[in-house]
N, CA, C, O and the ligand as a Tripos MOL2 file, in Angstrom:
@<TRIPOS>MOLECULE
protein
  245   243    62     0     0
PROTEIN
NO_CHARGES

@<TRIPOS>ATOM
      1 N          26.8210  121.9880  114.5130 N.3       1 MET1
      2 CA         27.4120  121.7620  113.1570 C.3       1 MET1
      3 C          26.4320  120.8680  112.3680 C.2       1 MET1
      4 O          26.0020  119.8350  112.8810 O.2       1 MET1
      5 N          26.0960  121.2310  111.1990 N.am      2 LYS2
      6 CA         25.2250  120.4550  110.3680 C.3       2 LYS2
      7 C          25.9940  119.3670  109.7470 C.2       2 LYS2
      8 O          27.1720  119.4940  109.4140 O.2       2 LYS2
      9 N          25.2820  118.2640  109.5960 N.am      3 LYS3
     10 CA         25.8980  117.1210  108.8570 C.3       3 LYS3
     11 C          24.9060  116.5780  107.7370 C.2       3 LYS3
     12 O          23.6900  116.5760  107.9290 O.2       3 LYS3
     13 N          25.3990  116.1830  106.7250 N.am      4 ALA4
     14 CA         24.5940  115.6480  105.6650 C.3       4 ALA4
     15 C          25.1050  114.2690  105.3100 C.2       4 ALA4
     16 O          26.2950  113.9930  105.4580 O.2       4 ALA4
     17 N          24.2170  113.3910  104.8400 N.am      5 LEU5
     18 CA         24.6620  112.0980  104.5190 C.3       5 LEU5
     19 C          24.7150  111.9650  102.9700 C.2       5 LEU5
     20 O          23.7350  112.2230  102.2710 O.2       5 LEU5
     21 N          25.8920  111.5550  102.4770 N.am      6 CYS6
     22 CA         26.0480  111.3720  101.0560 C.3       6 CYS6
     23 C          25.3680  110.0940  100.5640 C.2       6 CYS6
     24 O          25.6930  109.0100  101.0480 O.2       6 CYS6
     25 N          24.4600  110.1900   99.6420 N.am      7 PRO7
     26 CA         23.7680  109.0930   99.1310 C.3       7 PRO7
     27 C          24.7130  108.0670   98.4050 C.2       7 PRO7
     28 O          24.3300  106.9090   98.2390 O.2       7 PRO7
     29 N          25.8320  108.4490   98.0130 N.am      8 THR8
     30 CA         26.6710  107.5780   97.2420 C.3       8 THR8
     31 C          27.6260  106.6890   98.1240 C.2       8 THR8
     32 O          27.7500  105.4730   97.9730 O.2       8 THR8
     33 N          28.2960  107.4600   99.0770 N.am      9 CYS9
     34 CA         29.1990  106.6330   99.9610 C.3       9 CYS9
     35 C          28.7050  106.4750  101.4010 C.2       9 CYS9
     36 O          29.3380  105.8400  102.2440 O.2       9 CYS9
     37 N          27.5240  107.0950  101.6400 N.am     10 ASN10
     38 CA         26.9120  106.9240  102.9750 C.3      10 ASN10
     39 C          27.6320  107.4880  104.0000 C.2      10 ASN10
     40 O          27.4820  106.9950  105.1180 O.2      10 ASN10
     41 N          28.4580  108.5120  103.8470 N.am     11 ARG11
     42 CA         29.3400  109.1060  104.7770 C.3      11 ARG11
     43 C          28.7890  110.4530  105.1810 C.2      11 ARG11
     44 O          28.2640  111.1620  104.3220 O.2      11 ARG11
     45 N          28.8760  110.8440  106.4260 N.am     12 ALA12
     46 CA         28.4260  112.1520  106.9690 C.3      12 ALA12
     47 C          29.4910  113.1210  106.4750 C.2      12 ALA12
     48 O          30.6890  112.8400  106.5160 O.2      12 ALA12
     49 N          28.9900  114.3230  105.9850 N.am     13 PHE13
     50 CA         29.9280  115.2780  105.5990 C.3      13 PHE13
     51 C          29.3520  116.6420  105.8550 C.2      13 PHE13
     52 O          28.1540  116.7750  106.1030 O.2      13 PHE13
     53 N          30.1430  117.6090  105.8020 N.am     14 ASP14
     54 CA         29.6970  119.0300  106.1420 C.3      14 ASP14
     55 C          29.1670  119.5980  104.8450 C.2      14 ASP14
     56 O          29.9110  119.8040  103.8860 O.2      14 ASP14
     57 N          27.7420  119.8710  104.8270 N.am     15 PRO15
     58 CA         27.2290  120.4050  103.5850 C.3      15 PRO15
     59 C          27.7020  121.7230  103.1020 C.2      15 PRO15
     60 O          27.5940  122.0960  101.9340 O.2      15 PRO15
     61 N          28.2600  122.4420  104.1140 N.am     16 GLU16
     62 CA         28.7150  123.7480  103.7890 C.3      16 GLU16
     63 C          30.0220  123.7450  103.0020 C.2      16 GLU16
     64 O          30.3670  124.7210  102.3350 O.2      16 GLU16
     65 N          30.7440  122.6170  103.0960 N.am     17 LYS17
     66 CA         32.0890  122.5040  102.4900 C.3      17 LYS17
     67 C          31.8530  121.7720  101.1720 C.2      17 LYS17
     68 O          32.7980  121.7420  100.3830 O.2      17 LYS17
     69 N          30.7350  121.1910  100.8470 N.am     18 SER18
     70 CA         30.4500  120.5010   99.7040 C.3      18 SER18
     71 C          30.0820  121.3580   98.6150 C.2      18 SER18
     72 O          29.3240  122.2910   98.8800 O.2      18 SER18
     73 N          30.5270  121.1930   97.3080 N.am     19 GLN19
     74 CA         30.1250  121.8880   96.1890 C.3      19 GLN19
     75 C          29.2410  121.0620   95.3020 C.2      19 GLN19
     76 O          28.8760  121.4360   94.1880 O.2      19 GLN19
     77 N          28.9330  119.9780   95.8260 N.am     20 SER20
     78 CA         28.0720  119.0470   94.9190 C.3      20 SER20
     79 C          26.9740  118.5390   95.7010 C.2      20 SER20
     80 O          26.7810  117.3240   95.6530 O.2      20 SER20
     81 N          26.1960  119.2770   96.4350 N.am     21 MET21
     82 CA         25.0470  118.7760   97.1510 C.3      21 MET21
     83 C          24.1060  118.0510   96.2630 C.2      21 MET21
     84 O          23.9900  118.4460   95.1030 O.2      21 MET21
     85 N          23.3660  116.9500   96.7150 N.am     22 PRO22
     86 CA         23.5430  116.4930   98.1460 C.3      22 PRO22
     87 C          24.7020  115.4750   98.3200 C.2      22 PRO22
     88 O          24.6610  114.6290   99.2140 O.2      22 PRO22
     89 N          25.6820  115.5680   97.4930 N.am     23 PHE23
     90 CA         26.7410  114.6680   97.6450 C.3      23 PHE23
     91 C          27.9330  115.1960   98.3270 C.2      23 PHE23
     92 O          28.0200  116.4200   98.4290 O.2      23 PHE23
     93 N          28.8550  114.4590   98.8040 N.am     24 CYS24
     94 CA         29.9330  114.9420   99.5890 C.3      24 CYS24
     95 C          31.0670  115.5400   98.6580 C.2      24 CYS24
     96 O          31.8560  116.4020   99.0460 O.2      24 CYS24
     97 N          31.0630  115.0250   97.4750 N.am     25 SER25
     98 CA         32.1320  115.4500   96.5330 C.3      25 SER25
     99 C          31.7370  115.2970   95.0680 C.2      25 SER25
    100 O          30.7960  114.5580   94.7790 O.2      25 SER25
    101 N          32.3800  115.9280   94.1750 N.am     26 LEU26
    102 CA         32.0000  115.7520   92.8310 C.3      26 LEU26
    103 C          32.1710  114.3920   92.2830 C.2      26 LEU26
    104 O          31.4910  113.9850   91.3410 O.2      26 LEU26
    105 N          33.1120  113.6610   92.8930 N.am     27 ARG27
    106 CA         33.2350  112.1840   92.4780 C.3      27 ARG27
    107 C          32.0410  111.4150   92.8300 C.2      27 ARG27
    108 O          31.5810  110.5800   92.0510 O.2      27 ARG27
    109 N          31.5060  111.6680   94.0020 N.am     28 CYS28
    110 CA         30.3050  110.9100   94.3950 C.3      28 CYS28
    111 C          29.1370  111.2920   93.5650 C.2      28 CYS28
    112 O          28.3170  110.4380   93.2270 O.2      28 CYS28
    113 N          29.0270  112.5030   93.2300 N.am     29 ARG29
    114 CA         27.9660  112.9360   92.2730 C.3      29 ARG29
    115 C          28.0350  112.1770   90.9000 C.2      29 ARG29
    116 O          27.0540  111.6570   90.3690 O.2      29 ARG29
    117 N          29.2950  112.1730   90.3920 N.am     30 GLU30
    118 CA         29.4330  111.4900   89.1590 C.3      30 GLU30
    119 C          29.1330  110.0060   89.2450 C.2      30 GLU30
    120 O          28.5610  109.4110   88.3320 O.2      30 GLU30
    121 N          29.5300  109.4310   90.3500 N.am     31 VAL31
    122 CA         29.2390  107.9940   90.5030 C.3      31 VAL31
    123 C          27.8210  107.7460   90.5530 C.2      31 VAL31
    124 O          27.3730  106.7550   89.9770 O.2      31 VAL31
    125 N          27.0720  108.5290   91.1720 N.am     32 ASP32
    126 CA         25.6030  108.4400   91.4000 C.3      32 ASP32
    127 C          24.9740  108.6050   89.9750 C.2      32 ASP32
    128 O          24.1100  107.8520   89.5260 O.2      32 ASP32
    129 N          25.5220  109.7060   89.3010 N.am     33 LEU33
    130 CA         24.9330  109.9520   87.9810 C.3      33 LEU33
    131 C          25.2190  108.7890   87.0160 C.2      33 LEU33
    132 O          24.3170  108.3790   86.2860 O.2      33 LEU33
    133 N          26.4130  108.2640   86.9920 N.am     34 GLY34
    134 CA         26.7900  107.1120   86.2090 C.3      34 GLY34
    135 C          25.9750  105.9400   86.4770 C.2      34 GLY34
    136 O          25.5590  105.2370   85.5570 O.2      34 GLY34
    137 N          25.7100  105.6830   87.7900 N.am     35 ARG35
    138 CA         24.8610  104.5740   88.1500 C.3      35 ARG35
    139 C          23.4250  104.6630   87.5990 C.2      35 ARG35
    140 O          22.8070  103.7290   87.0880 O.2      35 ARG35
    141 N          23.0130  105.8430   87.7660 N.am     36 TRP36
    142 CA         21.6610  106.2140   87.3200 C.3      36 TRP36
    143 C          21.5200  105.9820   85.6940 C.2      36 TRP36
    144 O          20.5500  105.4190   85.1870 O.2      36 TRP36
    145 N          22.5280  106.4520   85.0340 N.am     37 LEU37
    146 CA         22.3490  106.3220   83.5930 C.3      37 LEU37
    147 C          22.5390  104.8500   83.1460 C.2      37 LEU37
    148 O          21.9840  104.3550   82.1650 O.2      37 LEU37
    149 N          23.3830  104.2160   83.9780 N.am     38 ASP38
    150 CA         23.6030  102.7680   83.6900 C.3      38 ASP38
    151 C          22.3530  101.9760   83.7820 C.2      38 ASP38
    152 O          22.0660  101.1430   82.9210 O.2      38 ASP38
    153 N          21.5400  102.2430   84.9000 N.am     39 GLU39
    154 CA         20.3520  101.5580   85.0210 C.3      39 GLU39
    155 C          19.3170  101.8510   84.0110 C.2      39 GLU39
    156 O          18.5670  100.9730   83.5840 O.2      39 GLU39
    157 N          19.2710  103.1650   83.6030 N.am     40 THR40
    158 CA         18.3650  103.5230   82.5660 C.3      40 THR40
    159 C          18.6600  102.8160   81.2240 C.2      40 THR40
    160 O          17.7610  102.4230   80.4810 O.2      40 THR40
    161 N          19.9250  102.6850   80.9740 N.am     41 ASN41
    162 CA         20.3530  102.0050   79.7040 C.3      41 ASN41
    163 C          20.0550  100.5950   79.8120 C.2      41 ASN41
    164 O          19.6830   99.9300   78.8460 O.2      41 ASN41
    165 N          20.2220  100.1120   81.0270 N.am     42 ALA42
    166 CA         20.1860   98.4920   81.2230 C.3      42 ALA42
    167 C          18.7230   98.0460   80.9690 C.2      42 ALA42
    168 O          18.5140   96.9280   80.4990 O.2      42 ALA42
    169 N          17.7520   98.8490   81.2510 N.am     43 ILE43
    170 CA         16.3950   98.3270   81.1890 C.3      43 ILE43
    171 C          16.0410   97.7130   79.8210 C.2      43 ILE43
    172 O          15.6580   96.5450   79.7540 O.2      43 ILE43
    173 N          16.1670   98.4940   78.7270 N.am     44 PRO44
    174 CA         15.8030   97.9290   77.4150 C.3      44 PRO44
    175 C          16.9020   97.0150   76.8710 C.2      44 PRO44
    176 O          16.5990   96.0960   76.1110 O.2      44 PRO44
    177 N          18.1620   97.2360   77.2330 N.am     45 ALA45
    178 CA         19.2900   96.4380   76.5060 C.3      45 ALA45
    179 C          19.5400   95.1640   77.2790 C.2      45 ALA45
    180 O          19.8820   94.1550   76.6630 O.2      45 ALA45
    181 N          19.3900   95.1480   78.5870 N.am     46 ASP46
    182 CA         19.8080   93.9510   79.2910 C.3      46 ASP46
    183 C          18.8930   93.5500   80.3930 C.2      46 ASP46
    184 O          19.1540   93.8200   81.5650 O.2      46 ASP46
    185 N          17.7230   92.8490   79.9950 N.am     47 PRO47
    186 CA         16.6600   92.5340   80.9210 C.3      47 PRO47
    187 C          17.1390   91.5860   82.0730 C.2      47 PRO47
    188 O          16.5000   91.5090   83.1230 O.2      47 PRO47
    189 N          18.2510   90.8850   81.8540 N.am     48 GLU48
    190 CA         18.7020   89.9500   82.8670 C.3      48 GLU48
    191 C          19.1750   90.6510   84.0740 C.2      48 GLU48
    192 O          19.0060   90.1720   85.1950 O.2      48 GLU48
    193 N          19.7710   91.7920   83.8640 N.am     49 THR49
    194 CA         20.2810   92.6360   85.0630 C.3      49 THR49
    195 C          19.0910   93.0540   85.9380 C.2      49 THR49
    196 O          19.1630   93.0620   87.1670 O.2      49 THR49
    197 N          18.0070   93.3980   85.2570 N.am     50 ALA50
    198 CA         16.8280   93.8940   86.0540 C.3      50 ALA50
    199 C          16.1760   92.7360   86.6910 C.2      50 ALA50
    200 O          15.6350   92.8590   87.7900 O.2      50 ALA50
    201 N          16.2010   91.5590   86.0230 N.am     51 ALA51
    202 CA         15.4900   90.3940   86.6390 C.3      51 ALA51
    203 C          16.1380   89.9280   87.8510 C.2      51 ALA51
    204 O          15.4660   89.3650   88.7150 O.2      51 ALA51
    205 N          17.3860   90.1110   87.9910 N.am     52 GLU52
    206 CA         18.1400   89.6720   89.2160 C.3      52 GLU52
    207 C          17.5280   90.3320   90.4590 C.2      52 GLU52
    208 O          17.4040   89.7160   91.5180 O.2      52 GLU52
    209 N          17.1540   91.5960   90.2940 N.am     53 GLU53
    210 CA         16.6580   92.2680   91.4900 C.3      53 GLU53
    211 C          15.2220   91.8530   91.9230 C.2      53 GLU53
    212 O          14.7800   92.0020   93.0630 O.2      53 GLU53
    213 N          14.5670   91.3290   90.8980 N.am     54 GLU54
    214 CA         13.1330   90.9530   91.2540 C.3      54 GLU54
    215 C          13.0550   89.4490   91.6370 C.2      54 GLU54
    216 O          11.9770   88.9130   91.8910 O.2      54 GLU54
    217 N          14.1350   88.8510   91.6640 N.am     55 GLN55
    218 CA         14.1170   87.3020   91.9380 C.3      55 GLN55
    219 C          13.5650   87.0390   93.3700 C.2      55 GLN55
    220 O          13.0020   85.9820   93.6560 O.2      55 GLN55
    221 N          13.7520   88.0420   94.2420 N.am     56 SER56
    222 CA         13.3070   87.6270   95.5910 C.3      56 SER56
    223 C          11.7940   87.7140   95.7360 C.2      56 SER56
    224 O          11.2010   88.7820   95.8840 O.2      56 SER56
    225 N          11.1640   86.4310   95.6800 N.am     57 GLY57
    226 CA          9.7590   86.3910   95.9850 C.3      57 GLY57
    227 C           8.8840   86.2340   94.5970 C.2      57 GLY57
    228 O           7.9540   85.4290   94.5680 O.2      57 GLY57
    229 N           9.1930   86.9700   93.5390 N.am     58 GLN58
    230 CA          8.3380   86.8870   92.3970 C.3      58 GLN58
    231 C           8.8600   85.8950   91.4480 C.2      58 GLN58
    232 O          10.0620   85.8690   91.1820 O.2      58 GLN58
    233 N           7.9800   85.0370   90.8990 N.am     59 GLU59
    234 CA          8.3520   84.0150   89.9730 C.3      59 GLU59
    235 C           7.6840   84.3990   88.6040 C.2      59 GLU59
    236 O           6.5300   84.8170   88.5150 O.2      59 GLU59
    237 N           8.4850   84.2230   87.6160 N.am     60 GLU60
    238 CA          7.9000   84.5310   86.3270 C.3      60 GLU60
    239 C           7.1240   83.3750   85.7770 C.2      60 GLU60
    240 O           7.5440   82.2240   85.8930 O.2      60 GLU60
    241 N           5.9200   83.6860   85.1390 N.am     61 ARG61
    242 CA          5.1140   82.5350   84.7410 C.3      61 ARG61
    243 C           4.9850   82.6550   83.2140 C.2      61 ARG61
    244 O           4.3480   81.8140   82.5800 O.2      61 ARG61
    245 ZN         30.2370  110.6070   99.1560 Zn       62 ZN62
@<TRIPOS>BOND
     1     1     2 1
     2     2     3 1
     3     3     4 2
     4     3     5 am
     5     5     6 1
     6     6     7 1
     7     7     8 2
     8     7     9 am
     9     9    10 1
    10    10    11 1
    11    11    12 2
    12    11    13 am
    13    13    14 1
    14    14    15 1
    15    15    16 2
    16    15    17 am
    17    17    18 1
    18    18    19 1
    19    19    20 2
    20    19    21 am
    21    21    22 1
    22    22    23 1
    23    23    24 2
    24    23    25 am
    25    25    26 1
    26    26    27 1
    27    27    28 2
    28    27    29 am
    29    29    30 1
    30    30    31 1
    31    31    32 2
    32    31    33 am
    33    33    34 1
    34    34    35 1
    35    35    36 2
    36    35    37 am
    37    37    38 1
    38    38    39 1
    39    39    40 2
    40    39    41 am
    41    41    42 1
    42    42    43 1
    43    43    44 2
    44    43    45 am
    45    45    46 1
    46    46    47 1
    47    47    48 2
    48    47    49 am
    49    49    50 1
    50    50    51 1
    51    51    52 2
    52    51    53 am
    53    53    54 1
    54    54    55 1
    55    55    56 2
    56    55    57 am
    57    57    58 1
    58    58    59 1
    59    59    60 2
    60    59    61 am
    61    61    62 1
    62    62    63 1
    63    63    64 2
    64    63    65 am
    65    65    66 1
    66    66    67 1
    67    67    68 2
    68    67    69 am
    69    69    70 1
    70    70    71 1
    71    71    72 2
    72    71    73 am
    73    73    74 1
    74    74    75 1
    75    75    76 2
    76    75    77 am
    77    77    78 1
    78    78    79 1
    79    79    80 2
    80    79    81 am
    81    81    82 1
    82    82    83 1
    83    83    84 2
    84    83    85 am
    85    85    86 1
    86    86    87 1
    87    87    88 2
    88    87    89 am
    89    89    90 1
    90    90    91 1
    91    91    92 2
    92    91    93 am
    93    93    94 1
    94    94    95 1
    95    95    96 2
    96    95    97 am
    97    97    98 1
    98    98    99 1
    99    99   100 2
   100    99   101 am
   101   101   102 1
   102   102   103 1
   103   103   104 2
   104   103   105 am
   105   105   106 1
   106   106   107 1
   107   107   108 2
   108   107   109 am
   109   109   110 1
   110   110   111 1
   111   111   112 2
   112   111   113 am
   113   113   114 1
   114   114   115 1
   115   115   116 2
   116   115   117 am
   117   117   118 1
   118   118   119 1
   119   119   120 2
   120   119   121 am
   121   121   122 1
   122   122   123 1
   123   123   124 2
   124   123   125 am
   125   125   126 1
   126   126   127 1
   127   127   128 2
   128   127   129 am
   129   129   130 1
   130   130   131 1
   131   131   132 2
   132   131   133 am
   133   133   134 1
   134   134   135 1
   135   135   136 2
   136   135   137 am
   137   137   138 1
   138   138   139 1
   139   139   140 2
   140   139   141 am
   141   141   142 1
   142   142   143 1
   143   143   144 2
   144   143   145 am
   145   145   146 1
   146   146   147 1
   147   147   148 2
   148   147   149 am
   149   149   150 1
   150   150   151 1
   151   151   152 2
   152   151   153 am
   153   153   154 1
   154   154   155 1
   155   155   156 2
   156   155   157 am
   157   157   158 1
   158   158   159 1
   159   159   160 2
   160   159   161 am
   161   161   162 1
   162   162   163 1
   163   163   164 2
   164   163   165 am
   165   165   166 1
   166   166   167 1
   167   167   168 2
   168   167   169 am
   169   169   170 1
   170   170   171 1
   171   171   172 2
   172   171   173 am
   173   173   174 1
   174   174   175 1
   175   175   176 2
   176   175   177 am
   177   177   178 1
   178   178   179 1
   179   179   180 2
   180   179   181 am
   181   181   182 1
   182   182   183 1
   183   183   184 2
   184   183   185 am
   185   185   186 1
   186   186   187 1
   187   187   188 2
   188   187   189 am
   189   189   190 1
   190   190   191 1
   191   191   192 2
   192   191   193 am
   193   193   194 1
   194   194   195 1
   195   195   196 2
   196   195   197 am
   197   197   198 1
   198   198   199 1
   199   199   200 2
   200   199   201 am
   201   201   202 1
   202   202   203 1
   203   203   204 2
   204   203   205 am
   205   205   206 1
   206   206   207 1
   207   207   208 2
   208   207   209 am
   209   209   210 1
   210   210   211 1
   211   211   212 2
   212   211   213 am
   213   213   214 1
   214   214   215 1
   215   215   216 2
   216   215   217 am
   217   217   218 1
   218   218   219 1
   219   219   220 2
   220   219   221 am
   221   221   222 1
   222   222   223 1
   223   223   224 2
   224   223   225 am
   225   225   226 1
   226   226   227 1
   227   227   228 2
   228   227   229 am
   229   229   230 1
   230   230   231 1
   231   231   232 2
   232   231   233 am
   233   233   234 1
   234   234   235 1
   235   235   236 2
   236   235   237 am
   237   237   238 1
   238   238   239 1
   239   239   240 2
   240   239   241 am
   241   241   242 1
   242   242   243 1
   243   243   244 2
@<TRIPOS>SUBSTRUCTURE
     1 MET1         2 RESIDUE 1 A MET
     2 LYS2         6 RESIDUE 1 A LYS
     3 LYS3        10 RESIDUE 1 A LYS
     4 ALA4        14 RESIDUE 1 A ALA
     5 LEU5        18 RESIDUE 1 A LEU
     6 CYS6        22 RESIDUE 1 A CYS
     7 PRO7        26 RESIDUE 1 A PRO
     8 THR8        30 RESIDUE 1 A THR
     9 CYS9        34 RESIDUE 1 A CYS
    10 ASN10       38 RESIDUE 1 A ASN
    11 ARG11       42 RESIDUE 1 A ARG
    12 ALA12       46 RESIDUE 1 A ALA
    13 PHE13       50 RESIDUE 1 A PHE
    14 ASP14       54 RESIDUE 1 A ASP
    15 PRO15       58 RESIDUE 1 A PRO
    16 GLU16       62 RESIDUE 1 A GLU
    17 LYS17       66 RESIDUE 1 A LYS
    18 SER18       70 RESIDUE 1 A SER
    19 GLN19       74 RESIDUE 1 A GLN
    20 SER20       78 RESIDUE 1 A SER
    21 MET21       82 RESIDUE 1 A MET
    22 PRO22       86 RESIDUE 1 A PRO
    23 PHE23       90 RESIDUE 1 A PHE
    24 CYS24       94 RESIDUE 1 A CYS
    25 SER25       98 RESIDUE 1 A SER
    26 LEU26      102 RESIDUE 1 A LEU
    27 ARG27      106 RESIDUE 1 A ARG
    28 CYS28      110 RESIDUE 1 A CYS
    29 ARG29      114 RESIDUE 1 A ARG
    30 GLU30      118 RESIDUE 1 A GLU
    31 VAL31      122 RESIDUE 1 A VAL
    32 ASP32      126 RESIDUE 1 A ASP
    33 LEU33      130 RESIDUE 1 A LEU
    34 GLY34      134 RESIDUE 1 A GLY
    35 ARG35      138 RESIDUE 1 A ARG
    36 TRP36      142 RESIDUE 1 A TRP
    37 LEU37      146 RESIDUE 1 A LEU
    38 ASP38      150 RESIDUE 1 A ASP
    39 GLU39      154 RESIDUE 1 A GLU
    40 THR40      158 RESIDUE 1 A THR
    41 ASN41      162 RESIDUE 1 A ASN
    42 ALA42      166 RESIDUE 1 A ALA
    43 ILE43      170 RESIDUE 1 A ILE
    44 PRO44      174 RESIDUE 1 A PRO
    45 ALA45      178 RESIDUE 1 A ALA
    46 ASP46      182 RESIDUE 1 A ASP
    47 PRO47      186 RESIDUE 1 A PRO
    48 GLU48      190 RESIDUE 1 A GLU
    49 THR49      194 RESIDUE 1 A THR
    50 ALA50      198 RESIDUE 1 A ALA
    51 ALA51      202 RESIDUE 1 A ALA
    52 GLU52      206 RESIDUE 1 A GLU
    53 GLU53      210 RESIDUE 1 A GLU
    54 GLU54      214 RESIDUE 1 A GLU
    55 GLN55      218 RESIDUE 1 A GLN
    56 SER56      222 RESIDUE 1 A SER
    57 GLY57      226 RESIDUE 1 A GLY
    58 GLN58      230 RESIDUE 1 A GLN
    59 GLU59      234 RESIDUE 1 A GLU
    60 GLU60      238 RESIDUE 1 A GLU
    61 ARG61      242 RESIDUE 1 A ARG
    62 ZN62       245 GROUP 0 **** ****
């Protein structure tokens, strides 16, 4: 039996039963898409959000 790992919820699922590869369900696909769009929009609009991720190690000068 084949198993695939959903990038959104990290659960193993049967790829043959999924209609939204590589996600386990439509919902997970939408969540991932929404997240992606969110990040894209956040870069120019909200630099503080992006800065949080870079705080580990790098210091701004
Ligand atoms: Zn999922």
